[in-house]
N, CA, C and O of each residue as an XYZ file, in Angstrom:
820
protein
N       0.825     -1.194      0.000
C       0.000      0.000      0.000
C       0.868      1.255      0.000
O       0.685      2.150      0.825
N       1.806      1.308     -0.929
C       2.748      2.410     -0.946
C       2.082      3.754     -1.158
O       2.572      4.776     -0.678
N       0.959      3.759     -1.878
C       0.294      5.024     -2.167
C      -0.221      5.675     -0.886
O      -0.437      6.886     -0.849
N      -0.418      4.877      0.162
C      -0.987      5.424      1.378
C       0.015      6.242      2.193
O      -0.387      6.932      3.130
N       1.302      6.185      1.864
C       2.254      7.109      2.456
C       1.936      8.507      1.937
O       1.824      8.708      0.728
N       1.788      9.482      2.849
C       1.230     10.779      2.439
C       2.086     11.513      1.419
O       1.543     12.135      0.506
N       3.408     11.458      1.548
C       4.256     12.159      0.579
C       4.149     11.517     -0.797
O       4.104     12.208     -1.815
N       4.111     10.187     -0.816
C       3.938      9.501     -2.093
C       2.539      9.740     -2.646
O       2.347      9.851     -3.857
N       1.575      9.817     -1.754
C       0.202     10.046     -2.198
C       0.076     11.380     -2.918
O      -0.605     11.472     -3.939
N       0.730     12.419     -2.393
C       0.642     13.733     -3.042
C       1.165     13.675     -4.471
O       0.564     14.235     -5.388
N       2.300     12.985     -4.649
C       2.871     12.854     -5.988
C       1.956     12.022     -6.880
O       1.748     12.346     -8.049
N       1.414     10.951     -6.318
C       0.497     10.092     -7.061
C      -0.714     10.873     -7.550
O      -1.092     10.772     -8.717
N      -1.329     11.657     -6.653
C      -2.523     12.417     -7.026
C      -2.203     13.489     -8.061
O      -3.034     13.800     -8.914
N      -1.002     14.052     -7.987
C      -0.614     15.080     -8.965
C      -0.681     14.510    -10.379
O      -1.195     15.150    -11.296
N      -0.161     13.312    -10.537
C      -0.174     12.697    -11.862
C      -1.520     12.072    -12.193
O      -1.946     12.090    -13.348
N      -2.191     11.521    -11.189
C      -3.518     10.952    -11.415
C      -4.486     12.005    -11.930
O      -5.328     11.720    -12.782
N      -4.365     13.231    -11.410
C      -5.295     14.286    -11.806
C      -5.230     14.575    -13.306
O      -6.204     15.045    -13.893
N      -4.085     14.294    -13.921
C      -3.929     14.576    -15.349
C      -4.686     13.582    -16.230
O      -5.058     13.901    -17.359
N      -4.914     12.367    -15.702
C      -5.528     11.329    -16.535
C      -6.830     10.801    -15.967
O      -7.503     10.003    -16.619
N      -7.205     11.228    -14.763
C      -8.325     10.604    -14.055
C      -9.615     10.652    -14.857
O     -10.318      9.647    -14.960
N      -9.931     11.804    -15.423
C     -11.205     11.928    -16.127
C     -11.233     11.120    -17.424
O     -12.304     10.860    -17.971
N     -10.046     10.718    -17.921
C     -10.016      9.877    -19.108
C     -10.199      8.402    -18.754
O     -10.874      7.675    -19.483
N      -9.599      7.945    -17.630
C      -9.695      6.529    -17.274
C     -10.926      6.235    -16.423
O     -11.401      5.100    -16.389
N     -11.446      7.254    -15.733
C     -12.544      7.040    -14.797
C     -13.776      6.398    -15.438
O     -14.364      5.505    -14.828
N     -14.195      6.812    -16.644
C     -15.403      6.227    -17.220
C     -15.338      4.713    -17.423
O     -16.375      4.066    -17.571
N     -14.133      4.145    -17.431
C     -14.014      2.701    -17.598
C     -14.159      1.958    -16.266
O     -14.342      0.741    -16.251
N     -14.078      2.683    -15.157
C     -14.101      2.066    -13.832
C     -15.324      2.505    -13.031
O     -15.987      1.688    -12.391
N     -15.609      3.786    -13.074
C     -16.645      4.392    -12.221
C     -17.517      5.229    -13.141
O     -17.181      6.373    -13.450
N     -18.623      4.670    -13.575
C     -19.430      5.235    -14.644
C     -20.562      6.101    -14.103
O     -20.866      6.079    -12.910
N     -21.173      6.858    -14.997
C     -22.331      7.663    -14.603
C     -23.485      6.778    -14.140
O     -24.231      7.148    -13.233
N     -23.630      5.607    -14.765
C     -24.686      4.687    -14.347
C     -24.441      4.191    -12.919
O     -25.375      4.104    -12.122
N     -23.194      3.870    -12.602
C     -22.849      3.448    -11.243
C     -23.093      4.580    -10.248
O     -23.612      4.360     -9.154
N     -22.716      5.778    -10.640
C     -22.929      6.943     -9.771
C     -24.416      7.129     -9.490
O     -24.807      7.384     -8.351
N     -25.242      7.002    -10.523
C     -26.688      7.144    -10.341
C     -27.235      6.031     -9.458
O     -28.118      6.269     -8.634
N     -26.716      4.816     -9.626
C     -27.158      3.694     -8.799
C     -26.810      3.945     -7.332
O     -27.620      3.694     -6.441
N     -25.601      4.441     -7.093
C     -25.185      4.725     -5.718
C     -26.024      5.847     -5.114
O     -26.435      5.758     -3.957
N     -26.278      6.888     -5.874
C     -27.099      7.987     -5.375
C     -28.518      7.528     -5.070
O     -29.173      8.057     -4.172
N     -28.987      6.531     -5.829
C     -30.326      5.996     -5.597
C     -30.459      5.254     -4.278
O     -31.572      4.986     -3.825
N     -29.332      4.920     -3.657
C     -29.353      4.253     -2.361
C     -29.541      5.231     -1.209
O     -29.755      4.820     -0.068
N     -29.461      6.526     -1.506
C     -29.544      7.560     -0.478
C     -30.896      8.263     -0.502
O     -31.614      8.240     -1.502
N     -31.218      8.880      0.612
C     -32.444      9.682      0.708
C     -32.061     11.159      0.772
O     -32.211     11.802      1.810
N     -31.562     11.693     -0.351
C     -31.155     13.093     -0.388
C     -32.333     13.946     -0.822
O     -32.924     13.708     -1.876
N     -32.673     14.931     -0.018
C     -33.723     15.874     -0.354
C     -33.101     17.215     -0.705
O     -31.995     17.534     -0.270
N     -33.822     17.994     -1.494
C     -33.323     19.307     -1.897
C     -33.022     20.146     -0.655
O     -33.869     20.292      0.226
N     -31.827     20.687     -0.596
C     -31.427     21.485      0.556
C     -30.612     20.733      1.578
O     -30.005     21.345      2.456
N     -30.585     19.389      1.481
C     -29.772     18.609      2.406
C     -28.296     18.986      2.263
O     -27.813     19.253      1.163
N     -27.599     19.002      3.384
C     -26.167     19.303      3.400
C     -25.398     18.019      3.138
O     -25.479     17.067      3.914
N     -24.646     17.998      2.032
C     -23.930     16.786      1.644
C     -22.440     17.107      1.505
O     -22.058     18.077      0.850
N     -21.610     16.273      2.134
C     -20.157     16.391      2.031
C     -19.619     15.271      1.158
O     -19.953     14.105      1.366
N     -18.785     15.620      0.178
C     -18.100     14.661     -0.672
C     -16.648     14.580     -0.199
O     -15.849     15.479     -0.465
N     -16.315     13.498      0.502
C     -14.972     13.324      1.052
C     -14.079     12.667      0.003
O     -14.402     11.601     -0.520
N     -12.953     13.314     -0.299
C     -12.102     12.827     -1.374
C     -12.755     13.095     -2.713
O     -12.830     12.213     -3.569
N     -13.226     14.322     -2.889
C     -14.025     14.674     -4.073
C     -13.234     14.609     -5.367
O     -13.816     14.478     -6.444
N     -11.901     14.698     -5.273
C     -11.077     14.571     -6.466
C     -11.433     15.576     -7.541
O     -11.515     16.776     -7.280
N     -11.646     15.081     -8.756
C     -11.948     15.954     -9.885
C     -13.420     16.324     -9.972
O     -13.839     17.003    -10.909
N     -14.208     15.878     -8.995
C     -15.600     16.320     -8.917
C     -16.617     15.436     -9.601
O     -17.750     15.865     -9.815
N     -16.248     14.206     -9.954
C     -17.192     13.340    -10.662
C     -18.391     13.006     -9.779
O     -19.538     13.145    -10.204
N     -18.128     12.570     -8.562
C     -19.228     12.285     -7.647
C     -19.984     13.544     -7.273
O     -21.207     13.532     -7.132
N     -19.249     14.623     -7.117
C     -19.849     15.906     -6.732
C     -20.893     16.352     -7.743
O     -21.955     16.851     -7.371
N     -20.588     16.172     -9.018
C     -21.543     16.537    -10.073
C     -22.858     15.781     -9.913
O     -23.934     16.351    -10.092
N     -22.768     14.510     -9.579
C     -23.981     13.728     -9.390
C     -24.791     14.195     -8.194
O     -26.019     14.264     -8.256
N     -24.101     14.516     -7.101
C     -24.783     14.985     -5.892
C     -25.535     16.278     -6.172
O     -26.628     16.488     -5.645
N     -24.962     17.140     -6.992
C     -25.598     18.421     -7.322
C     -26.938     18.248     -8.030
O     -27.740     19.180     -8.068
N     -27.185     17.080     -8.584
C     -28.471     16.828     -9.223
C     -29.579     16.614     -8.198
O     -30.759     16.574     -8.545
N     -29.186     16.476     -6.923
C     -30.165     16.196     -5.864
C     -30.295     17.328     -4.846
O     -31.360     17.506     -4.255
N     -29.238     18.086     -4.637
C     -29.268     19.187     -3.678
C     -28.233     20.237     -4.072
O     -27.203     19.922     -4.669
N     -28.523     21.480     -3.731
C     -27.589     22.560     -4.029
C     -26.646     22.871     -2.886
O     -25.801     23.759     -2.997
N     -26.786     22.138     -1.775
C     -25.961     22.404     -0.590
C     -24.865     21.344     -0.516
O     -24.932     20.414      0.288
N     -23.846     21.506     -1.378
C     -22.818     20.482     -1.544
C     -21.452     21.033     -1.159
O     -21.107     22.167     -1.488
N     -20.685     20.209     -0.457
C     -19.353     20.577      0.009
C     -18.383     19.488     -0.423
O     -18.681     18.303     -0.278
N     -17.230     19.873     -0.950
C     -16.243     18.906     -1.406
C     -14.925     19.084     -0.686
O     -14.459     20.209     -0.505
N     -14.322     17.984     -0.273
C     -13.041     18.024      0.429
C     -12.072     17.062     -0.227
O     -12.434     15.940     -0.582
N     -10.825     17.515     -0.386
C      -9.783     16.656     -0.916
C      -8.436     17.162     -0.412
O      -8.281     18.349     -0.124
N      -7.468     16.263     -0.309
C      -6.135     16.674      0.131
C      -5.275     17.152     -1.025
O      -4.233     17.769     -0.804
N      -5.695     16.878     -2.265
C      -4.882     17.194     -3.439
C      -5.415     18.424     -4.170
O      -6.524     18.412     -4.705
N      -4.618     19.468     -4.182
C      -4.987     20.672     -4.935
C      -5.050     20.361     -6.428
O      -5.887     20.907     -7.147
N      -4.166     19.485     -6.888
C      -4.147     19.136     -8.314
C      -5.461     18.490     -8.737
O      -5.976     18.759     -9.823
N      -5.996     17.640     -7.873
C      -7.281     17.033     -8.169
C      -8.396     18.079     -8.135
O      -9.240     18.123     -9.030
N      -8.396     18.921     -7.098
C      -9.467     19.908     -6.963
C      -9.443     20.954     -8.066
O     -10.487     21.502     -8.423
N      -8.275     21.235     -8.603
C      -8.217     22.199     -9.710
C      -9.065     21.727    -10.888
O      -9.680     22.533    -11.586
N      -9.089     20.404    -11.100
C      -9.941     19.851    -12.156
C     -11.416     20.056    -11.816
O     -12.227     20.369    -12.688
N     -11.752     19.875    -10.538
C     -13.134     20.092    -10.103
C     -13.510     21.566    -10.235
O     -14.617     21.890    -10.665
N     -12.594     22.456     -9.867
C     -12.876     23.888     -9.977
C     -13.133     24.278    -11.426
O     -14.002     25.102    -11.710
N     -12.370     23.678    -12.347
C     -12.540     24.008    -13.767
C     -13.931     23.621    -14.254
O     -14.491     24.278    -15.132
N     -14.488     22.553    -13.682
C     -15.815     22.093    -14.105
C     -16.945     22.778    -13.349
O     -18.001     23.060    -13.915
N     -16.715     23.042    -12.066
C     -17.820     23.456    -11.196
C     -17.664     24.856    -10.608
O     -18.595     25.365     -9.983
N     -16.504     25.487    -10.797
C     -16.251     26.758    -10.133
C     -15.593     26.521     -8.787
O     -15.741     25.453     -8.193
N     -14.872     27.512     -8.312
C     -14.083     27.334     -7.094
C     -14.903     27.553     -5.822
O     -14.575     27.000     -4.772
N     -15.968     28.355     -5.909
C     -16.716     28.710     -4.699
C     -18.216     28.437     -4.794
O     -18.881     28.303     -3.767
N     -18.746     28.355     -5.983
C     -20.186     28.212     -6.161
C     -20.436     27.400     -7.435
O     -19.836     27.702     -8.467
N     -21.294     26.390     -7.400
C     -22.276     26.053     -6.370
C     -21.744     25.156     -5.251
O     -22.467     24.883     -4.293
N     -20.488     24.690     -5.354
C     -19.912     23.797     -4.347
C     -18.897     24.563     -3.514
O     -18.119     25.352     -4.051
N     -18.901     24.337     -2.220
C     -17.852     24.884     -1.353
C     -16.769     23.828     -1.192
O     -17.040     22.719     -0.732
N     -15.548     24.171     -1.568
C     -14.439     23.222     -1.527
C     -13.508     23.521     -0.355
O     -13.316     24.671      0.041
N     -12.938     22.444      0.186
C     -12.011     22.540      1.301
C     -10.839     21.604      1.020
O     -11.016     20.521      0.463
N      -9.655     22.030      1.406
C      -8.514     21.118      1.368
C      -8.381     20.504      2.749
O      -8.287     21.222      3.745
N      -8.372     19.182      2.814
C      -8.311     18.556      4.115
C      -8.102     17.066      4.039
O      -8.045     16.478      2.958
N      -7.990     16.465      5.207
C      -7.667     15.053      5.381
C      -8.909     14.309      5.857
O      -9.590     14.758      6.779
N      -9.201     13.179      5.235
C     -10.375     12.393      5.612
C     -10.314     11.928      7.062
O     -11.352     11.700      7.683
N      -9.119     11.787      7.601
C      -8.976     11.315      8.974
C      -9.074     12.438     10.005
O      -9.111     12.179     11.208
N      -9.116     13.681      9.535
C      -9.278     14.834     10.429
C     -10.171     15.855      9.734
O      -9.712     16.926      9.337
N     -11.426     15.521      9.593
C     -12.336     16.395      8.857
C     -12.509     17.725      9.596
O     -12.765     17.729     10.801
N     -12.375     18.848      8.895
C     -12.407     20.164      9.542
C     -13.822     20.708      9.746
O     -14.121     21.848      9.390
N     -14.685     19.870     10.326
C     -16.073     20.262     10.529
C     -16.518     19.855     11.930
O     -15.981     18.919     12.524
N     -17.510     20.576     12.443
C     -18.067     20.257     13.750
C     -18.912     18.986     13.673
O     -19.292     18.541     12.590
N     -19.193     18.420     14.821
C     -20.072     17.253     14.891
C     -21.433     17.583     14.266
O     -21.915     18.711     14.367
N     -22.038     16.594     13.627
C     -23.421     16.693     13.141
C     -23.629     17.832     12.144
O     -24.671     18.489     12.158
N     -22.638     18.068     11.278
C     -22.718     19.179     10.323
C     -23.530     18.836      9.079
O     -24.176     19.711      8.502
N     -23.503     17.567      8.658
C     -24.078     17.194      7.367
C     -25.213     16.176      7.509
O     -25.256     15.384      8.450
N     -26.121     16.229      6.544
C     -27.189     15.226      6.471
C     -26.679     13.933      5.847
O     -27.090     12.840      6.237
N     -25.787     14.066      4.883
C     -25.222     12.918      4.171
C     -23.737     13.155      3.961
O     -23.323     14.265      3.623
N     -22.937     12.120      4.158
C     -21.524     12.144      3.765
C     -21.325     11.067      2.706
O     -21.708      9.911      2.883
N     -20.719     11.480      1.608
C     -20.487     10.601      0.450
C     -18.986     10.543      0.204
O     -18.280     11.535      0.382
N     -18.507      9.385     -0.201
C     -17.118      9.264     -0.634
C     -17.026      8.163     -1.674
O     -17.418      7.026     -1.411
N     -16.515      8.487     -2.845
C     -16.391      7.498     -3.921
C     -14.966      7.525     -4.465
O     -14.447      8.578     -4.834
N     -14.345      6.350     -4.507
C     -12.999      6.251     -5.058
C     -11.939      6.899     -4.198
O     -10.937      7.389     -4.719
N     -12.135      6.912     -2.891
C     -11.174      7.552     -1.997
C     -10.694      6.645     -0.878
O      -9.527      6.709     -0.492
N     -11.572      5.802     -0.351
C     -11.225      4.981      0.810
C      -9.992      4.109      0.560
O      -9.249      3.805      1.492
N      -9.777      3.713     -0.682
C      -8.643      2.840     -0.973
C      -7.295      3.514     -0.747
O      -6.263      2.844     -0.718
N      -7.300      4.850     -0.586
C      -6.064      5.585     -0.342
C      -5.928      6.071      1.102
O      -4.929      6.702      1.447
N      -6.916      5.785      1.945
C      -6.861      6.273      3.325
C      -5.914      5.411      4.147
O      -6.073      4.191      4.176
N      -4.923      6.016      4.821
C      -3.991      5.229      5.642
C      -4.693      4.446      6.754
O      -4.293      3.325      7.069
N      -5.734      5.029      7.346
C      -6.479      4.362      8.411
C      -7.972      4.497      8.105
O      -8.612      5.448      8.553
N      -8.528      3.555      7.346
C      -9.936      3.666      6.940
C     -10.904      3.736      8.107
O     -11.893      4.466      8.039
N     -10.646      2.998      9.173
C     -11.569      3.004     10.307
C     -11.625      4.385     10.944
O     -12.701      4.875     11.286
N     -10.472      5.006     11.099
C     -10.440      6.353     11.676
C     -11.205      7.343     10.796
O     -11.947      8.186     11.299
N     -11.018      7.232      9.472
C     -11.711      8.130      8.555
C     -13.216      7.866      8.551
O     -14.009      8.805      8.491
N     -13.608      6.607      8.614
C     -15.037      6.290      8.676
C     -15.657      6.833      9.957
O     -16.792      7.310      9.944
N     -14.921      6.764     11.057
C     -15.416      7.332     12.314
C     -15.581      8.843     12.197
O     -16.504      9.416     12.777
N     -14.695      9.486     11.454
C     -14.818     10.919     11.211
C     -16.057     11.219     10.365
O     -16.776     12.182     10.630
N     -16.298     10.402      9.361
C     -17.505     10.577      8.541
C     -18.750     10.468      9.413
O     -19.690     11.250      9.266
N     -18.752      9.503     10.314
C     -19.893      9.340     11.227
C     -20.027     10.547     12.151
O     -21.134     11.016     12.414
N     -18.900     11.042     12.639
C     -18.930     12.178     13.579
C     -19.566     13.418     12.966
O     -20.341     14.107     13.630
N     -19.248     13.711     11.708
C     -19.730     14.959     11.113
C     -21.115     14.810     10.495
O     -21.670     15.784      9.985
N     -21.685     13.597     10.533
C     -23.036     13.371     10.015
C     -24.022     13.399     11.174
O     -23.791     12.786     12.216
N     -25.110     14.109     10.981
C     -26.083     14.226     12.068
C     -26.764     12.877     12.336
O     -26.884     12.051     11.431
N     -27.209     12.655     13.582
C     -27.919     11.414     13.898
C     -29.106     11.204     12.958
O     -29.879     12.125     12.695
N     -29.231      9.994     12.466
C     -30.278      9.687     11.501
C     -29.855      9.921     10.070
O     -30.592      9.577      9.145
N     -28.674     10.503      9.863
C     -28.166     10.741      8.521
C     -27.511      9.504      7.934
O     -27.500      8.440      8.552
N     -26.969      9.653      6.744
C     -26.403      8.514      6.032
C     -24.969      8.789      5.604
O     -24.604      9.921      5.285
N     -24.171      7.741      5.603
C     -22.812      7.780      5.070
C     -22.727      6.731      3.970
O     -23.046      5.563      4.195
N     -22.297      7.144      2.784
C     -22.142      6.220      1.664
C     -20.686      6.217      1.220
O     -20.100      7.266      0.954
N     -20.116      5.021      1.147
C     -18.729      4.852      0.739
C     -18.671      3.889     -0.436
O     -19.188      2.774     -0.361
N     -18.038      4.326     -1.527
C     -17.797      3.450     -2.672
C     -16.312      3.111     -2.692
O     -15.463      4.000     -2.757
N     -16.010      1.826     -2.636
C     -14.620      1.383     -2.678
C     -14.450      0.241     -3.658
O     -15.431     -0.271     -4.197
N     -13.191     -0.167     -3.897
C     -12.936     -1.256     -4.848
C     -13.149     -2.618     -4.212
O     -12.553     -2.941     -3.184
N     -13.994     -3.398     -4.831
C     -14.268     -4.751     -4.349
C     -13.043     -5.631     -4.560
O     -12.371     -5.543     -5.588
N     -12.761     -6.484     -3.574
C     -11.587     -7.346     -3.675
C     -11.763     -8.321     -4.838
O     -12.767     -9.030     -4.896
N     -10.802     -8.368     -5.766
C     -10.971     -9.207     -6.957
C     -10.943    -10.696     -6.621
O     -10.327    -11.110     -5.639
N     -11.612    -11.489     -7.441
C     -11.700    -12.919     -7.199
C     -10.523    -13.688     -7.791
O     -10.206    -14.783     -7.328
N      -9.878    -13.133     -8.798
C      -8.781    -13.834     -9.462
C      -7.459    -13.539     -8.765
O      -7.181    -12.395     -8.404
N      -6.645    -14.578     -8.576
C      -5.419    -14.464     -7.785
C      -4.455    -13.423     -8.350
O      -3.835    -12.684     -7.586
N      -4.319    -13.353     -9.664
C      -3.368    -12.411    -10.248
C      -3.755    -10.972     -9.937
O      -2.891    -10.131     -9.689
N      -5.047    -10.693     -9.950
C      -5.505     -9.343     -9.626
C      -5.447     -9.088     -8.124
O      -5.285     -7.948     -7.690
N      -5.578    -10.149     -7.331
C      -5.449     -9.987     -5.881
C      -4.053     -9.514     -5.519
O      -3.892     -8.660     -4.648
N      -3.040    -10.064     -6.182
C      -1.655     -9.656     -5.904
C      -1.447     -8.189     -6.260
O      -0.794     -7.454     -5.519
N      -1.995     -7.770     -7.376
C      -1.882     -6.368     -7.767
C      -2.611     -5.471     -6.784
O      -2.113     -4.410     -6.408
N      -3.792     -5.903     -6.371
C      -4.588     -5.118     -5.432
C      -3.859     -4.964     -4.106
O      -3.796     -3.868     -3.548
N      -3.306     -6.069     -3.599
C      -2.619     -6.032     -2.313
C      -1.387     -5.136     -2.357
O      -1.036     -4.512     -1.355
N      -0.731     -5.068     -3.512
C       0.500     -4.289     -3.624
C       0.227     -2.806     -3.801
O       1.066     -1.977     -3.449
N      -0.929     -2.461     -4.339
C      -1.139     -1.080     -4.775
C      -1.941     -0.244     -3.801
O      -1.532      0.870     -3.475
N      -3.061     -0.740     -3.329
C      -3.929      0.072     -2.481
C      -4.880     -0.860     -1.728
O      -4.795     -2.082     -1.850
N      -5.767     -0.277     -0.967
C      -6.715     -1.058     -0.189
C      -7.877     -1.534     -1.056
O      -8.631     -0.727     -1.599
N      -8.007     -2.840     -1.177
C      -9.211     -3.453     -1.735
C      -9.826     -4.270     -0.610
O      -9.100     -4.773      0.247
N     -11.138     -4.413     -0.592
C     -11.758     -5.142      0.512
C     -13.054     -5.788      0.056
O     -13.669     -5.372     -0.926
N     -13.453     -6.817      0.793
C     -14.702     -7.501      0.492
C     -15.745     -7.138      1.549
O     -15.488     -6.320      2.432
N     -16.923     -7.755      1.448
C     -18.016     -7.412      2.359
C     -17.668     -7.736      3.813
O     -18.053     -7.002      4.722
N     -16.948     -8.823      4.029
C     -16.571     -9.190      5.397
C     -15.654     -8.144      6.010
O     -15.824     -7.762      7.168
N     -14.680     -7.680      5.230
C     -13.782     -6.636      5.728
C     -14.526     -5.317      5.917
O     -14.249     -4.569      6.856
N     -15.464     -5.039      5.028
C     -16.273     -3.826      5.186
C     -17.091     -3.892      6.474
O     -17.229     -2.889      7.173
N     -17.631     -5.064      6.788
C     -18.353     -5.241      8.053
C     -17.470     -4.851      9.232
O     -17.891     -4.124     10.131
N     -16.242     -5.347      9.208
C     -15.321     -5.064     10.312
C     -15.032     -3.577     10.417
O     -15.105     -3.008     11.506
N     -14.705     -2.944      9.307
C     -14.322     -1.537      9.330
C     -15.467     -0.650      9.812
O     -15.271      0.221     10.660
N     -16.658     -0.874      9.271
C     -17.790     -0.031      9.648
C     -18.202     -0.271     11.093
O     -18.590      0.669     11.787
N     -18.125     -1.511     11.554
C     -18.447     -1.796     12.953
C     -17.460     -1.124     13.893
O     -17.857     -0.525     14.893
N     -16.175     -1.222     13.573
C     -15.155     -0.602     14.418
C     -15.265      0.919     14.408
O     -14.858      1.578     15.365
N     -15.811      1.476     13.336
C     -15.982      2.928     13.246
C     -17.226      3.413     13.977
O     -17.485      4.615     14.028
N     -18.003      2.485     14.545
C     -19.149      2.877     15.356
C     -20.497      2.781     14.676
O     -21.506      3.201     15.242
N     -20.532      2.234     13.467
C     -21.807      2.073     12.774
C     -22.452      0.750     13.199
O     -21.773     -0.251     13.426
N     -23.772      0.779     13.298
C     -24.510     -0.419     13.677
C     -25.380     -0.939     12.535
O     -25.565     -2.148     12.397
N     -25.907     -0.041     11.726
C     -26.784     -0.420     10.619
C     -26.122     -0.033      9.297
O     -25.874      1.147      9.049
N     -25.840     -1.009      8.460
C     -25.251     -0.722      7.152
C     -25.497     -1.904      6.221
O     -25.752     -3.023      6.665
N     -25.414     -1.633      4.929
C     -25.584     -2.698      3.927
C     -24.635     -2.441      2.772
O     -24.258     -1.299      2.507
N     -24.252     -3.510      2.085
C     -23.305     -3.428      0.983
C     -23.984     -3.813     -0.334
O     -24.802     -4.732     -0.388
N     -23.627     -3.097     -1.372
C     -24.130     -3.387     -2.714
C     -22.939     -3.403     -3.657
O     -22.168     -2.444     -3.693
N     -22.776     -4.477     -4.422
C     -21.721     -4.488     -5.435
C     -22.284     -3.925     -6.724
O     -23.459     -4.107     -7.044
N     -21.414     -3.229     -7.466
C     -21.856     -2.611     -8.717
C     -20.670     -2.462     -9.655
O     -19.512     -2.566     -9.252
N     -20.990     -2.217    -10.904
C     -19.940     -2.038    -11.896
C     -20.521     -2.024    -13.294
O     -21.703     -2.310    -13.486
N     -19.691     -1.691    -14.272
C     -20.149     -1.731    -15.667
C     -20.398     -3.164    -16.099
O     -20.035     -4.099    -15.385
N     -21.008     -3.346    -17.254
C     -21.442     -4.670    -17.703
C     -20.293     -5.665    -17.795
O     -20.487     -6.854    -17.543
N     -19.092     -5.195    -18.154
C     -17.972     -6.105    -18.322
C     -17.288     -6.447    -16.992
O     -16.429     -7.327    -16.948
N     -17.661     -5.761    -15.918
C     -17.099     -6.054    -14.597
C     -18.108     -5.625    -13.541
O     -17.890     -4.631    -12.849
N     -19.211     -6.362    -13.407
C     -20.363     -5.889    -12.623
C     -20.148     -5.837    -11.118
O     -21.001     -5.317    -10.398
N     -19.026     -6.365    -10.621
C     -18.783     -6.333     -9.181
C     -17.460     -5.635     -8.855
O     -16.812     -5.961     -7.860
N     -17.066     -4.687     -9.684
C     -15.780     -4.019     -9.494
C     -15.784     -3.122     -8.254
O     -14.730     -2.875     -7.668
N     -16.951     -2.636     -7.855
C     -17.047     -1.725     -6.716
C     -17.947     -2.305     -5.642
O     -18.893     -3.040     -5.927
N     -17.634     -1.960     -4.405
C     -18.500     -2.311     -3.280
C     -18.948     -0.994     -2.626
O     -18.130     -0.186     -2.185
N     -20.248     -0.812     -2.579
C     -20.836      0.423     -2.037
C     -21.534      0.098     -0.723
O     -22.365     -0.807     -0.654
N     -21.189      0.840      0.306
C     -21.788      0.641      1.624
C     -22.592      1.871      2.004
O     -22.090      2.992      1.927
N     -23.820      1.671      2.408
C     -24.654      2.734      2.950
C     -24.839      2.456      4.433
O     -25.345      1.402      4.816
N     -24.429      3.401      5.263
C     -24.505      3.233      6.707
C     -25.403      4.308      7.303
O     -25.360      5.468      6.891
N     -26.208      3.914      8.268
C     -27.066      4.850      8.982
C     -26.342      5.304     10.251
O     -25.761      4.490     10.969
N     -26.385      6.591     10.514
C     -25.762      7.129     11.716
C     -26.748      6.973     12.875
O     -27.881      7.443     12.785
N     -26.334      6.324     13.950
C     -27.269      6.085     15.064
C     -27.856      7.380     15.613
O     -27.162      8.390     15.728
N     -29.142      7.338     15.951
C     -29.795      8.503     16.531
C     -29.625      8.508     18.038
O     -30.109      9.418     18.711
């Protein structure tokens, strides 16, 4: 998991930002984004935080449901791509920050969303606990991550590069982060229908 070292991660994101929007449609599609959003109960005006917003792909989808959207990422290079598409201050408020130390008060958001980011978090449980902390009781946290591949050759690549996990590991992480109610849905494009694992967790009231 070399990418999870923060100095290496910054360099990785700098170069990833140059190609992300070209490779992303093959891995994380608009149809998948719509399917994931359909798992949430977002109402117009709800406060939604996109953790690890990157180039703004997930953020764009969230904006179709509410105008009160906030995006956070540690990489300025990634956010510059989002700013080019969405503007730097409106309609989305952007913040530079760390998923493990979210710069928000408790119970700030109705929904916290994160897609394509958890695999780079050095301590996923700590970051998930932060997502729970900043979500108001009764709110929802949705995390999209890479499903652990079934073929051994891809497992070796996954283990060497970043965090991949299956439903059992997701159970452990979300439980340790303080969530009690959650469910997992696998999704993906037609040629790889289980490439992603999406978890929707309810924040205890």
